[in-house]
N, C-alpha and C positions, 0 to 999 in steps of 0.2 A: 638442868634448866631451872630458871627462876621465873615464875609465871604469876601475874596478877589477874584475877578474874573479877570483873566489875561491870556495873551498869547503873546509871542513876535511877533506873526503874527497878522496882521489886518484882518478884514473881515471874522472872524470865528464865529461871533454871540455873542460876549461878552455883548453888550448893550441889545440885545434882551433877552438873558438868565437872565440878571440882572433884567430888568423891567417887563418881562412877566412871567418868571418862578419862580425866587427866591423871589423877592420883595412882590408880592401879597400873599404869603403863610407864611409870618412872621407877628408877632403882632407888631403894631406901629413901622414899620421899617424906616430906614433912608438910602438913597443912598448918598455916597460920590463919586463924579465923578471926576476922574483925567484924563482930556482930553483937550488938547490944539490945536489939529489939526482937528479931524473929528467933525461931527455935534454933538451938545450937546443936552441932554434931559432936560436942566434946565428950559425950559418954559412949560414943561408938567405938567399941573395942577393936574393930577392924582397921581403925585409922590411927596413925601417928599424928596427933593434932594438938596444937596449943592455941589458946585464946588470947587475943590482945585487945585491950580496951584503949580507945583513943585518948582517954584521960591519963593513961600510964606514960612512963618515960619513953621517949622515942628510941633511946639506946637499946631497950629491951627488944623492940620490934626489929631494929637494925641487926642486932646479934642473931635473932631467930632466922632472919633471911640469909645472912652470910655464913652461918654455921653449917648449913646443909647444901650439898651440891644440887639437890633437887627439892625445890620448895614451891608450894602453891599458896598464894595469899588470896583468900576469899574475902572480898570486901563487901559488906552489906550496904545496900543502897542508902540507908539512913546514917551510915558511918562514913560515907564517901567524902563529904565536905571536911569532916574532922581529920580524916586520913591525909588529904592533900594539904590542909592548912599546916599540918605538922611537917610533912616530908619536904614541902617546897621551900622551907627555911634552910635546907641543906643542899648546897650545890652538888649536883651529880648523884643525888640519892636514887632517883628513878632509873639511872643508868645501870643499876644492878639487875634490873629486870630484862629478861630476854624477850618476853612477849606480854602483851596486854590482851586478854581474851574477853570479848564482849558478847555474851549470849543475848539473844533477843527473840521476841515472838512477833507475830504479824499485825497485832492490833495497833490502832493509830497512836495512842499515847506512848506506848512502848517503842514504836518506830521513831517517833519524834525524839524521845529521850535517848535512844541509841545514837541518832545522828548528832545530838548535842554532846554526848559523851565522847564520841570520836573527835569532834571539832575541838573540844576542851583539851584532849590529849595532844592533838596536833599543835594547839596554841602554847602548850608548855614544852614544846620541842621534842615530843616523843616521835621517833621515826615511823613513817607510814608502814614500813615492812614489819614493824613490831606489833602492829594493831591487827588483830584477827577477829572477825565477826563470825559467830556461829548461830545461824537461824535454828530455832527450836520449835518443836511441836508442829512439824510439817505434815499436813494431812495427805496431800497427793503430789503437788508440783511446787517446788520451792521457788521457781522463777515467777510464777503467776501470783502465788500467795504473798511473796515479799517484793512484788514489783515496785511499790512505792519506795521501799527502803533502797533497793538497788539503784533506782533512778536518781535518788538524792544523795547517795554516798560519794564522798570525795576520795575514797580509797578503793583499790581493787578487792573483790571478794571472790573466792573460789566457790562456785555454786555446787561443787561436788561434796562440800563439807556442810552437812546439816544433820539435825537429829529428827527422826520421824516421830510423829505422835504415837505413843504406845501406852497401852494399859499397864505395862510392866511397872512404871513408876508410881502410879496410883495404887497398884497392888502392894508394892514395897512399903508405901506410906501406911497402908492399913495394917500390914504385917509388922511394922516397925523394924524393917529389915533392909538389907542392901543386896546388890547382885551377888557379892561374894558369899553371903550367908545362905542364899537360896540355891546357888548354882551347884549342880551335880553333873558330872560327865555322862552318867547313865541317865538317859531320858526317862526311863521307867522307874527310877529310884523311889519315888513316892507312892507308887501304885499299891504295894502291899499294905502300907500304912493307912492309905485312904480306905481300903477294904476292911481294915480292922478297927477303924475309928469307932469309939464307943458313944459319942454324942454327935448330933448334927453340927454343932459349932466346931468341934474338932475336925470333922469330916470336911467342912467348908474351908477351914484354915489350911488343911493339907492339900485340898484341891487348888487353892490359890497359890500355894507353894509350888505345886506341880506345874501349873500353867505359867507361873513366873519363871521357873527353870527353863521351860521350853522357849519362852520369849527371850530369855537371857542368852541362850545359845546363838540366836540370830544377832542380837544387839552387840554382843562381844565381838563378833566378826566385823560388824559395821564400824564399831568404835576403833578397832585395830587399824582398819583401812583409813579412817578419818585422821587418826593420830599421825600416821605416816605422811599423809598429804599435807596436813596443817603444819607440822614441825620438821618435815623432811628428815625424819629419824625413825628407826625401827622401834616399836614399843617393846617394853619389857613384857615377857609373858606373865599374865596374871597368875600369881601363885595362890592356889586354893588347897588347903588341907582338908580333904574330904573325909568325913567320918566313915569308919568301916561299917558296912551294912550287916546288921545282925540277921542270922538265919531265923526264919519264921517257922515255928512248929505248930501244926494244927492237929488236935486230937480228935479222932473220929471214933464213934462207937459202932462196933460190929457185933453181930450175933453169930456165934459159932456153936454148933451142936457137938456135945460130947458123945462118943460112941456108946451105944446101949450094951450093957453087960448081959451076956447070954448064959452065964454059968448056971443060974438057977431059973427054972422055967417061970416061976412066979415072982421073980425079983422085980421090984419097981423100977420103972424107967426114970432116969435122972432128968430133971428139968433143964431147958436151955439155959446157958450161962452167958452173961454179957461180959465181954473182955475188951478192955480199952487198948488199942494199938496206936502207936504214934508213927507218923510219916514225916520225915524231914525232907525238905526240898529247897 
């Protein structure tokens, strides 16, 4: 699949949806990031990612898109005009994309920008069934929170596809991590490390890792279901190379009495000895 992720509004979750929702569920995917203003994901070692500047030759972008069977083009809001100014000079360029994903949140400005983005795509002859809206940061009920958006959209939207508001993503931002780097199949993986943390800062970091892992278990399931609904395709199982957990050795000090020698009546009694025993578990 070849997917463009875009919205003329910033801060709606484009990069998060690209790297945490779509990318891990595609086989051998590539991210082409078109972003010159906000923070880049180019240094994330968990991602196969290339950066494209809209001032560069369009041929490079075109090659990056067609060379991979599965590619996600993440277009920053500030780069949207430059992107379309270039690609619209080439007849049929946009037809290489299977889907145009539009993340959005429920605030008024972002709602208006989302509607404008959809109408723009339709005006340049992008088929309606290629345009998919993903409501983001849903607190309780997607239908009531996004009522204005749904009322004014000119395309159908599946209200079963949305992303719940979660502390996971703010935790990941603080940790400078992603789901793949914090996820462990063992829910208790971080417990022993938390208990052995030597500083309050390290303890808090590990607690955030632990809680992020627990939230990730739920979100991964939700994202798998969303992917299948949105694209009518079974997602690739997210591959995570989990590090082997080291055995923890705790050394305890025991007091053990040495038997008193009775060979001589007046022989001095030997003092108690401290012997260190180790317990592995």
